[in-house]
PDB file of N, CA, C and O in Angstrom:
ATOM      1  N   UNK A   1       0.838  -1.176   0.000  1.00  0.00           N
ATOM      2  CA  UNK A   1       0.000   0.000   0.000  1.00  0.00           C
ATOM      3  C   UNK A   1       0.890   1.249   0.000  1.00  0.00           C
ATOM      4  O   UNK A   1       1.839   1.346   0.777  1.00  0.00           O
ATOM      5  N   UNK A   2       0.575   2.178  -0.862  1.00  0.00           N
ATOM      6  CA  UNK A   2       1.332   3.424  -0.946  1.00  0.00           C
ATOM      7  C   UNK A   2       0.555   4.508  -0.226  1.00  0.00           C
ATOM      8  O   UNK A   2      -0.656   4.634  -0.406  1.00  0.00           O
ATOM      9  N   UNK A   3       1.239   5.282   0.579  1.00  0.00           N
ATOM     10  CA  UNK A   3       0.629   6.395   1.298  1.00  0.00           C
ATOM     11  C   UNK A   3       1.634   7.524   1.430  1.00  0.00           C
ATOM     12  O   UNK A   3       2.762   7.420   0.949  1.00  0.00           O
ATOM     13  N   UNK A   4       1.229   8.589   2.072  1.00  0.00           N
ATOM     14  CA  UNK A   4       2.103   9.733   2.269  1.00  0.00           C
ATOM     15  C   UNK A   4       3.149   9.381   3.333  1.00  0.00           C
ATOM     16  O   UNK A   4       2.806   8.945   4.431  1.00  0.00           O
ATOM     17  N   UNK A   5       4.396   9.570   3.001  1.00  0.00           N
ATOM     18  CA  UNK A   5       5.486   9.371   3.949  1.00  0.00           C
ATOM     19  C   UNK A   5       5.717  10.645   4.758  1.00  0.00           C
ATOM     20  O   UNK A   5       5.764  10.626   5.988  1.00  0.00           O
ATOM     21  N   UNK A   6       5.860  11.761   4.023  1.00  0.00           N
ATOM     22  CA  UNK A   6       6.109  13.043   4.675  1.00  0.00           C
ATOM     23  C   UNK A   6       5.893  14.169   3.667  1.00  0.00           C
ATOM     24  O   UNK A   6       5.550  13.926   2.510  1.00  0.00           O
ATOM     25  N   UNK A   7       6.097  15.394   4.119  1.00  0.00           N
ATOM     26  CA  UNK A   7       5.993  16.566   3.263  1.00  0.00           C
ATOM     27  C   UNK A   7       7.327  17.284   3.232  1.00  0.00           C
ATOM     28  O   UNK A   7       8.049  17.325   4.228  1.00  0.00           O
ATOM     29  N   UNK A   8       7.649  17.854   2.072  1.00  0.00           N
ATOM     30  CA  UNK A   8       8.823  18.707   1.908  1.00  0.00           C
ATOM     31  C   UNK A   8       8.350  20.131   1.700  1.00  0.00           C
ATOM     32  O   UNK A   8       7.247  20.353   1.200  1.00  0.00           O
ATOM     33  N   UNK A   9       9.166  21.090   2.076  1.00  0.00           N
ATOM     34  CA  UNK A   9       8.817  22.485   1.842  1.00  0.00           C
ATOM     35  C   UNK A   9      10.071  23.255   1.427  1.00  0.00           C
ATOM     36  O   UNK A   9      11.198  22.827   1.674  1.00  0.00           O
ATOM     37  N   UNK A  10       9.838  24.400   0.792  1.00  0.00           N
ATOM     38  CA  UNK A  10      10.949  25.274   0.428  1.00  0.00           C
ATOM     39  C   UNK A  10      10.444  26.706   0.307  1.00  0.00           C
ATOM     40  O   UNK A  10       9.256  26.954   0.101  1.00  0.00           O
ATOM     41  N   UNK A  11      11.362  27.619   0.438  1.00  0.00           N
ATOM     42  CA  UNK A  11      11.058  29.040   0.368  1.00  0.00           C
ATOM     43  C   UNK A  11      11.888  29.665  -0.747  1.00  0.00           C
ATOM     44  O   UNK A  11      13.100  29.461  -0.819  1.00  0.00           O
ATOM     45  N   UNK A  12      11.228  30.425  -1.611  1.00  0.00           N
ATOM     46  CA  UNK A  12      11.891  31.175  -2.681  1.00  0.00           C
ATOM     47  C   UNK A  12      12.817  30.316  -3.537  1.00  0.00           C
ATOM     48  O   UNK A  12      13.955  30.699  -3.810  1.00  0.00           O
ATOM     49  N   UNK A  13      12.318  29.146  -3.961  1.00  0.00           N
ATOM     50  CA  UNK A  13      13.058  28.227  -4.829  1.00  0.00           C
ATOM     51  C   UNK A  13      14.357  27.731  -4.224  1.00  0.00           C
ATOM     52  O   UNK A  13      15.277  27.344  -4.945  1.00  0.00           O
ATOM     53  N   UNK A  14      14.435  27.743  -2.885  1.00  0.00           N
ATOM     54  CA  UNK A  14      15.612  27.214  -2.194  1.00  0.00           C
ATOM     55  C   UNK A  14      15.590  25.698  -2.201  1.00  0.00           C
ATOM     56  O   UNK A  14      14.852  25.082  -2.970  1.00  0.00           O
ATOM     57  N   UNK A  15      16.380  25.115  -1.364  1.00  0.00           N
ATOM     58  CA  UNK A  15      16.483  23.664  -1.253  1.00  0.00           C
ATOM     59  C   UNK A  15      15.245  23.098  -0.562  1.00  0.00           C
ATOM     60  O   UNK A  15      14.764  23.653   0.426  1.00  0.00           O
ATOM     61  N   UNK A  16      14.734  21.983  -1.095  1.00  0.00           N
ATOM     62  CA  UNK A  16      13.623  21.291  -0.437  1.00  0.00           C
ATOM     63  C   UNK A  16      14.129  20.712   0.868  1.00  0.00           C
ATOM     64  O   UNK A  16      15.242  20.187   0.921  1.00  0.00           O
ATOM     65  N   UNK A  17      13.328  20.798   1.927  1.00  0.00           N
ATOM     66  CA  UNK A  17      13.676  20.178   3.198  1.00  0.00           C
ATOM     67  C   UNK A  17      12.434  19.509   3.780  1.00  0.00           C
ATOM     68  O   UNK A  17      11.308  19.949   3.549  1.00  0.00           O
ATOM     69  N   UNK A  18      12.659  18.450   4.529  1.00  0.00           N
ATOM     70  CA  UNK A  18      11.546  17.707   5.117  1.00  0.00           C
ATOM     71  C   UNK A  18      10.907  18.507   6.233  1.00  0.00           C
ATOM     72  O   UNK A  18      11.588  19.137   7.042  1.00  0.00           O
ATOM     73  N   UNK A  19       9.583  18.468   6.261  1.00  0.00           N
ATOM     74  CA  UNK A  19       8.838  19.111   7.340  1.00  0.00           C
ATOM     75  C   UNK A  19       9.066  18.313   8.621  1.00  0.00           C
ATOM     76  O   UNK A  19       9.254  17.097   8.578  1.00  0.00           O
ATOM     77  N   UNK A  20       9.048  18.991   9.738  1.00  0.00           N
ATOM     78  CA  UNK A  20       9.147  18.336  11.043  1.00  0.00           C
ATOM     79  C   UNK A  20       7.765  17.792  11.397  1.00  0.00           C
ATOM     80  O   UNK A  20       6.759  18.479  11.225  1.00  0.00           O
ATOM     81  N   UNK A  21       7.722  16.574  11.885  1.00  0.00           N
ATOM     82  CA  UNK A  21       6.453  15.981  12.285  1.00  0.00           C
ATOM     83  C   UNK A  21       6.306  16.100  13.795  1.00  0.00           C
ATOM     84  O   UNK A  21       7.156  15.642  14.559  1.00  0.00           O
ATOM     85  N   UNK A  22       5.219  16.719  14.202  1.00  0.00           N
ATOM     86  CA  UNK A  22       4.889  16.883  15.613  1.00  0.00           C
ATOM     87  C   UNK A  22       3.562  16.186  15.868  1.00  0.00           C
ATOM     88  O   UNK A  22       2.840  15.856  14.927  1.00  0.00           O
ATOM     89  N   UNK A  23       3.243  15.965  17.116  1.00  0.00           N
ATOM     90  CA  UNK A  23       1.933  15.419  17.471  1.00  0.00           C
ATOM     91  C   UNK A  23       1.202  16.425  18.349  1.00  0.00           C
ATOM     92  O   UNK A  23       1.778  17.023  19.257  1.00  0.00           O
ATOM     93  N   UNK A  24      -0.088  16.594  18.051  1.00  0.00           N
ATOM     94  CA  UNK A  24      -0.880  17.494  18.889  1.00  0.00           C
ATOM     95  C   UNK A  24      -1.328  16.749  20.152  1.00  0.00           C
ATOM     96  O   UNK A  24      -0.971  15.589  20.355  1.00  0.00           O
ATOM     97  N   UNK A  25      -2.092  17.409  20.971  1.00  0.00           N
ATOM     98  CA  UNK A  25      -2.498  16.852  22.261  1.00  0.00           C
ATOM     99  C   UNK A  25      -3.307  15.559  22.125  1.00  0.00           C
ATOM    100  O   UNK A  25      -3.305  14.731  23.036  1.00  0.00           O
ATOM    101  N   UNK A  26      -3.998  15.382  20.994  1.00  0.00           N
ATOM    102  CA  UNK A  26      -4.786  14.164  20.804  1.00  0.00           C
ATOM    103  C   UNK A  26      -4.008  13.073  20.057  1.00  0.00           C
ATOM    104  O   UNK A  26      -4.553  12.007  19.769  1.00  0.00           O
ATOM    105  N   UNK A  27      -2.727  13.342  19.742  1.00  0.00           N
ATOM    106  CA  UNK A  27      -1.907  12.343  19.066  1.00  0.00           C
ATOM    107  C   UNK A  27      -1.901  12.453  17.554  1.00  0.00           C
ATOM    108  O   UNK A  27      -1.208  11.691  16.879  1.00  0.00           O
ATOM    109  N   UNK A  28      -2.669  13.395  17.013  1.00  0.00           N
ATOM    110  CA  UNK A  28      -2.676  13.604  15.560  1.00  0.00           C
ATOM    111  C   UNK A  28      -1.330  14.154  15.111  1.00  0.00           C
ATOM    112  O   UNK A  28      -0.764  15.037  15.756  1.00  0.00           O
ATOM    113  N   UNK A  29      -0.817  13.624  13.994  1.00  0.00           N
ATOM    114  CA  UNK A  29       0.461  14.101  13.469  1.00  0.00           C
ATOM    115  C   UNK A  29       0.263  15.413  12.707  1.00  0.00           C
ATOM    116  O   UNK A  29      -0.687  15.566  11.939  1.00  0.00           O
ATOM    117  N   UNK A  30       1.169  16.342  12.936  1.00  0.00           N
ATOM    118  CA  UNK A  30       1.152  17.648  12.271  1.00  0.00           C
ATOM    119  C   UNK A  30       2.514  17.848  11.627  1.00  0.00           C
ATOM    120  O   UNK A  30       3.546  17.682  12.278  1.00  0.00           O
ATOM    121  N   UNK A  31       2.516  18.207  10.338  1.00  0.00           N
ATOM    122  CA  UNK A  31       3.763  18.510   9.649  1.00  0.00           C
ATOM    123  C   UNK A  31       3.992  20.011   9.725  1.00  0.00           C
ATOM    124  O   UNK A  31       3.079  20.801   9.485  1.00  0.00           O
ATOM    125  N   UNK A  32       5.228  20.400  10.065  1.00  0.00           N
ATOM    126  CA  UNK A  32       5.507  21.789  10.342  1.00  0.00           C
ATOM    127  C   UNK A  32       6.802  22.230   9.661  1.00  0.00           C
ATOM    128  O   UNK A  32       7.851  21.615   9.852  1.00  0.00           O
ATOM    129  N   UNK A  33       6.723  23.290   8.872  1.00  0.00           N
ATOM    130  CA  UNK A  33       7.905  23.947   8.308  1.00  0.00           C
ATOM    131  C   UNK A  33       7.950  25.355   8.874  1.00  0.00           C
ATOM    132  O   UNK A  33       6.939  26.057   8.878  1.00  0.00           O
ATOM    133  N   UNK A  34       9.101  25.766   9.348  1.00  0.00           N
ATOM    134  CA  UNK A  34       9.230  27.093   9.926  1.00  0.00           C
ATOM    135  C   UNK A  34      10.372  27.839   9.257  1.00  0.00           C
ATOM    136  O   UNK A  34      11.481  27.319   9.132  1.00  0.00           O
ATOM    137  N   UNK A  35      10.093  29.042   8.835  1.00  0.00           N
ATOM    138  CA  UNK A  35      11.114  29.937   8.285  1.00  0.00           C
ATOM    139  C   UNK A  35      11.058  31.227   9.087  1.00  0.00           C
ATOM    140  O   UNK A  35       9.998  31.842   9.198  1.00  0.00           O
ATOM    141  N   UNK A  36      12.167  31.634   9.636  1.00  0.00           N
ATOM    142  CA  UNK A  36      12.218  32.884  10.391  1.00  0.00           C
ATOM    143  C   UNK A  36      13.183  33.849   9.704  1.00  0.00           C
ATOM    144  O   UNK A  36      14.033  33.442   8.912  1.00  0.00           O
ATOM    145  N   UNK A  37      13.037  35.105  10.014  1.00  0.00           N
ATOM    146  CA  UNK A  37      13.953  36.101   9.465  1.00  0.00           C
ATOM    147  C   UNK A  37      13.681  36.471   8.023  1.00  0.00           C
ATOM    148  O   UNK A  37      14.570  36.997   7.353  1.00  0.00           O
ATOM    149  N   UNK A  38      12.482  36.214   7.521  1.00  0.00           N
ATOM    150  CA  UNK A  38      12.140  36.594   6.153  1.00  0.00           C
ATOM    151  C   UNK A  38      11.812  38.085   6.168  1.00  0.00           C
ATOM    152  O   UNK A  38      10.713  38.482   6.558  1.00  0.00           O
ATOM    153  N   UNK A  39      12.767  38.905   5.742  1.00  0.00           N
ATOM    154  CA  UNK A  39      12.609  40.354   5.828  1.00  0.00           C
ATOM    155  C   UNK A  39      12.832  41.069   4.505  1.00  0.00           C
ATOM    156  O   UNK A  39      12.479  42.241   4.368  1.00  0.00           O
ATOM    157  N   UNK A  40      13.407  40.385   3.539  1.00  0.00           N
ATOM    158  CA  UNK A  40      13.749  41.059   2.284  1.00  0.00           C
ATOM    159  C   UNK A  40      12.500  41.542   1.567  1.00  0.00           C
ATOM    160  O   UNK A  40      11.580  40.760   1.327  1.00  0.00           O
ATOM    161  N   UNK A  41      12.458  42.840   1.220  1.00  0.00           N
ATOM    162  CA  UNK A  41      11.312  43.355   0.459  1.00  0.00           C
ATOM    163  C   UNK A  41      11.192  42.629  -0.877  1.00  0.00           C
ATOM    164  O   UNK A  41      12.188  42.196  -1.456  1.00  0.00           O
ATOM    165  N   UNK A  42       9.965  42.505  -1.352  1.00  0.00           N
ATOM    166  CA  UNK A  42       9.694  41.863  -2.638  1.00  0.00           C
ATOM    167  C   UNK A  42       8.829  40.642  -2.485  1.00  0.00           C
ATOM    168  O   UNK A  42       8.309  40.358  -1.407  1.00  0.00           O
ATOM    169  N   UNK A  43       8.679  39.920  -3.583  1.00  0.00           N
ATOM    170  CA  UNK A  43       7.826  38.731  -3.625  1.00  0.00           C
ATOM    171  C   UNK A  43       8.538  37.529  -3.030  1.00  0.00           C
ATOM    172  O   UNK A  43       9.747  37.358  -3.192  1.00  0.00           O
ATOM    173  N   UNK A  44       7.763  36.693  -2.332  1.00  0.00           N
ATOM    174  CA  UNK A  44       8.279  35.462  -1.752  1.00  0.00           C
ATOM    175  C   UNK A  44       7.306  34.339  -2.077  1.00  0.00           C
ATOM    176  O   UNK A  44       6.100  34.556  -2.191  1.00  0.00           O
ATOM    177  N   UNK A  45       7.856  33.123  -2.226  1.00  0.00           N
ATOM    178  CA  UNK A  45       7.043  31.967  -2.592  1.00  0.00           C
ATOM    179  C   UNK A  45       7.362  30.804  -1.649  1.00  0.00           C
ATOM    180  O   UNK A  45       8.519  30.407  -1.504  1.00  0.00           O
ATOM    181  N   UNK A  46       6.321  30.268  -1.011  1.00  0.00           N
ATOM    182  CA  UNK A  46       6.438  29.112  -0.133  1.00  0.00           C
ATOM    183  C   UNK A  46       5.764  27.945  -0.839  1.00  0.00           C
ATOM    184  O   UNK A  46       4.635  28.081  -1.309  1.00  0.00           O
ATOM    185  N   UNK A  47       6.445  26.786  -0.924  1.00  0.00           N
ATOM    186  CA  UNK A  47       5.894  25.608  -1.597  1.00  0.00           C
ATOM    187  C   UNK A  47       5.933  24.396  -0.666  1.00  0.00           C
ATOM    188  O   UNK A  47       6.823  24.262   0.174  1.00  0.00           O
ATOM    189  N   UNK A  48       4.945  23.521  -0.838  1.00  0.00           N
ATOM    190  CA  UNK A  48       4.863  22.271  -0.076  1.00  0.00           C
ATOM    191  C   UNK A  48       4.518  21.142  -1.043  1.00  0.00           C
ATOM    192  O   UNK A  48       3.630  21.282  -1.885  1.00  0.00           O
ATOM    193  N   UNK A  49       5.231  20.018  -0.912  1.00  0.00           N
ATOM    194  CA  UNK A  49       4.923  18.852  -1.749  1.00  0.00           C
ATOM    195  C   UNK A  49       4.878  17.600  -0.888  1.00  0.00           C
ATOM    196  O   UNK A  49       5.578  17.496   0.119  1.00  0.00           O
ATOM    197  N   UNK A  50       4.058  16.668  -1.293  1.00  0.00           N
ATOM    198  CA  UNK A  50       3.956  15.384  -0.606  1.00  0.00           C
ATOM    199  C   UNK A  50       4.987  14.422  -1.191  1.00  0.00           C
ATOM    200  O   UNK A  50       5.305  14.474  -2.379  1.00  0.00           O
ATOM    201  N   UNK A  51       5.499  13.549  -0.335  1.00  0.00           N
ATOM    202  CA  UNK A  51       6.405  12.474  -0.746  1.00  0.00           C
ATOM    203  C   UNK A  51       5.773  11.177  -0.249  1.00  0.00           C
ATOM    204  O   UNK A  51       5.479  11.038   0.938  1.00  0.00           O
ATOM    205  N   UNK A  52       5.564  10.224  -1.169  1.00  0.00           N
ATOM    206  CA  UNK A  52       4.902   8.983  -0.749  1.00  0.00           C
ATOM    207  C   UNK A  52       5.913   7.969  -0.223  1.00  0.00           C
ATOM    208  O   UNK A  52       7.121   8.206  -0.256  1.00  0.00           O
ATOM    209  N   UNK A  53       5.409   6.847   0.260  1.00  0.00           N
ATOM    210  CA  UNK A  53       6.261   5.826   0.875  1.00  0.00           C
ATOM    211  C   UNK A  53       7.200   5.149  -0.122  1.00  0.00           C
ATOM    212  O   UNK A  53       8.132   4.455   0.286  1.00  0.00           O
ATOM    213  N   UNK A  54       6.968   5.340  -1.425  1.00  0.00           N
ATOM    214  CA  UNK A  54       7.874   4.821  -2.456  1.00  0.00           C
ATOM    215  C   UNK A  54       8.901   5.856  -2.885  1.00  0.00           C
ATOM    216  O   UNK A  54       9.748   5.573  -3.733  1.00  0.00           O
ATOM    217  N   UNK A  55       8.835   7.069  -2.302  1.00  0.00           N
ATOM    218  CA  UNK A  55       9.793   8.122  -2.637  1.00  0.00           C
ATOM    219  C   UNK A  55       9.366   9.025  -3.771  1.00  0.00           C
ATOM    220  O   UNK A  55      10.119   9.917  -4.162  1.00  0.00           O
ATOM    221  N   UNK A  56       8.153   8.813  -4.322  1.00  0.00           N
ATOM    222  CA  UNK A  56       7.661   9.685  -5.389  1.00  0.00           C
ATOM    223  C   UNK A  56       7.310  11.058  -4.811  1.00  0.00           C
ATOM    224  O   UNK A  56       6.706  11.161  -3.744  1.00  0.00           O
ATOM    225  N   UNK A  57       7.699  12.104  -5.535  1.00  0.00           N
ATOM    226  CA  UNK A  57       7.459  13.471  -5.074  1.00  0.00           C
ATOM    227  C   UNK A  57       6.419  14.145  -5.953  1.00  0.00           C
ATOM    228  O   UNK A  57       6.439  14.006  -7.176  1.00  0.00           O
ATOM    229  N   UNK A  58       5.516  14.870  -5.325  1.00  0.00           N
ATOM    230  CA  UNK A  58       4.457  15.591  -6.035  1.00  0.00           C
ATOM    231  C   UNK A  58       5.089  16.529  -7.064  1.00  0.00           C
ATOM    232  O   UNK A  58       5.867  17.407  -6.694  1.00  0.00           O
ATOM    233  N   UNK A  59       4.765  16.357  -8.362  1.00  0.00           N
ATOM    234  CA  UNK A  59       5.363  17.202  -9.404  1.00  0.00           C
ATOM    235  C   UNK A  59       4.761  18.614  -9.468  1.00  0.00           C
ATOM    236  O   UNK A  59       5.320  19.490 -10.129  1.00  0.00           O
ATOM    237  N   UNK A  60       3.643  18.839  -8.797  1.00  0.00           N
ATOM    238  CA  UNK A  60       3.012  20.169  -8.827  1.00  0.00           C
ATOM    239  C   UNK A  60       2.674  20.599  -7.391  1.00  0.00           C
ATOM    240  O   UNK A  60       1.517  20.540  -6.975  1.00  0.00           O
ATOM    241  N   UNK A  61       3.697  21.031  -6.642  1.00  0.00           N
ATOM    242  CA  UNK A  61       3.469  21.363  -5.230  1.00  0.00           C
ATOM    243  C   UNK A  61       2.530  22.551  -5.040  1.00  0.00           C
ATOM    244  O   UNK A  61       2.426  23.424  -5.902  1.00  0.00           O
ATOM    245  N   UNK A  62       1.855  22.564  -3.904  1.00  0.00           N
ATOM    246  CA  UNK A  62       1.025  23.709  -3.530  1.00  0.00           C
ATOM    247  C   UNK A  62       1.953  24.879  -3.229  1.00  0.00           C
ATOM    248  O   UNK A  62       3.057  24.693  -2.717  1.00  0.00           O
ATOM    249  N   UNK A  63       1.491  26.095  -3.557  1.00  0.00           N
ATOM    250  CA  UNK A  63       2.343  27.252  -3.299  1.00  0.00           C
ATOM    251  C   UNK A  63       1.518  28.427  -2.792  1.00  0.00           C
ATOM    252  O   UNK A  63       0.314  28.523  -3.028  1.00  0.00           O
ATOM    253  N   UNK A  64       2.205  29.309  -2.093  1.00  0.00           N
ATOM    254  CA  UNK A  64       1.605  30.529  -1.570  1.00  0.00           C
ATOM    255  C   UNK A  64       2.608  31.653  -1.780  1.00  0.00           C
ATOM    256  O   UNK A  64       3.751  31.560  -1.332  1.00  0.00           O
ATOM    257  N   UNK A  65       2.182  32.718  -2.461  1.00  0.00           N
ATOM    258  CA  UNK A  65       3.056  33.861  -2.710  1.00  0.00           C
ATOM    259  C   UNK A  65       2.565  35.071  -1.927  1.00  0.00           C
ATOM    260  O   UNK A  65       1.361  35.266  -1.761  1.00  0.00           O
ATOM    261  N   UNK A  66       3.505  35.881  -1.448  1.00  0.00           N
ATOM    262  CA  UNK A  66       3.172  37.139  -0.780  1.00  0.00           C
ATOM    263  C   UNK A  66       4.272  38.146  -1.057  1.00  0.00           C
ATOM    264  O   UNK A  66       5.352  37.792  -1.527  1.00  0.00           O
ATOM    265  N   UNK A  67       3.987  39.398  -0.761  1.00  0.00           N
ATOM    266  CA  UNK A  67       4.917  40.481  -1.019  1.00  0.00           C
ATOM    267  C   UNK A  67       5.207  41.229   0.279  1.00  0.00           C
ATOM    268  O   UNK A  67       4.292  41.542   1.040  1.00  0.00           O
ATOM    269  N   UNK A  68       6.476  41.513   0.524  1.00  0.00           N
ATOM    270  CA  UNK A  68       6.876  42.323   1.666  1.00  0.00           C
ATOM    271  C   UNK A  68       7.270  43.697   1.127  1.00  0.00           C
ATOM    272  O   UNK A  68       8.148  43.812   0.272  1.00  0.00           O
ATOM    273  N   UNK A  69       6.612  44.730   1.633  1.00  0.00           N
ATOM    274  CA  UNK A  69       6.948  46.094   1.233  1.00  0.00           C
ATOM    275  C   UNK A  69       8.022  46.645   2.158  1.00  0.00           C
ATOM    276  O   UNK A  69       8.054  46.335   3.349  1.00  0.00           O
ATOM    277  N   UNK A  70       8.897  47.462   1.596  1.00  0.00           N
ATOM    278  CA  UNK A  70       9.880  48.141   2.436  1.00  0.00           C
ATOM    279  C   UNK A  70       9.140  49.175   3.272  1.00  0.00           C
ATOM    280  O   UNK A  70       8.074  49.636   2.862  1.00  0.00           O
ATOM    281  N   UNK A  71       9.674  49.554   4.435  1.00  0.00           N
ATOM    282  CA  UNK A  71       9.008  50.577   5.255  1.00  0.00           C
ATOM    283  C   UNK A  71       8.767  51.889   4.494  1.00  0.00           C
ATOM    284  O   UNK A  71       7.760  52.561   4.720  1.00  0.00           O
ATOM    285  N   UNK A  72       9.672  52.246   3.608  1.00  0.00           N
ATOM    286  CA  UNK A  72       9.528  53.478   2.825  1.00  0.00           C
ATOM    287  C   UNK A  72       8.336  53.356   1.888  1.00  0.00           C
ATOM    288  O   UNK A  72       7.522  54.275   1.800  1.00  0.00           O
ATOM    289  N   UNK A  73       8.223  52.217   1.178  1.00  0.00           N
ATOM    290  CA  UNK A  73       7.098  52.020   0.251  1.00  0.00           C
ATOM    291  C   UNK A  73       5.776  51.883   1.001  1.00  0.00           C
ATOM    292  O   UNK A  73       4.751  52.380   0.535  1.00  0.00           O
ATOM    293  N   UNK A  74       5.783  51.220   2.149  1.00  0.00           N
ATOM    294  CA  UNK A  74       4.566  51.014   2.914  1.00  0.00           C
ATOM    295  C   UNK A  74       4.009  52.340   3.446  1.00  0.00           C
ATOM    296  O   UNK A  74       2.794  52.495   3.572  1.00  0.00           O
ATOM    297  N   UNK A  75       4.884  53.283   3.753  1.00  0.00           N
ATOM    298  CA  UNK A  75       4.413  54.560   4.290  1.00  0.00           C
ATOM    299  C   UNK A  75       3.779  55.446   3.230  1.00  0.00           C
ATOM    300  O   UNK A  75       3.147  56.449   3.561  1.00  0.00           O
ATOM    301  N   UNK A  76       3.940  55.088   1.953  1.00  0.00           N
ATOM    302  CA  UNK A  76       3.355  55.861   0.840  1.00  0.00           C
ATOM    303  C   UNK A  76       1.888  55.515   0.632  1.00  0.00           C
ATOM    304  O   UNK A  76       1.173  56.253  -0.046  1.00  0.00           O
ATOM    305  N   UNK A  77       1.426  54.404   1.205  1.00  0.00           N
ATOM    306  CA  UNK A  77       0.038  53.958   0.982  1.00  0.00           C
ATOM    307  C   UNK A  77      -0.945  54.772   1.719  1.00  0.00           C
ATOM    308  O   UNK A  77      -2.147  54.519   1.630  1.00  0.00           O
TER     309      UNK A  77
END
């Protein structure tokens, strides 16, 4: 039987890394990727892909894009 082994994530087309697996209070597994210090103004892209127990990786990962404005640009709004 093939199932999800884990999830990989990456930020701004960087290196894929495995999500950390945690358990909540009821024992449910939660996959967690954490990126800190994201301060550079401009567009950023976060992607997540599933990896199955056979090692196959999702060819079309989910993604989320956002933009960070510099303090100078933000004050113009």
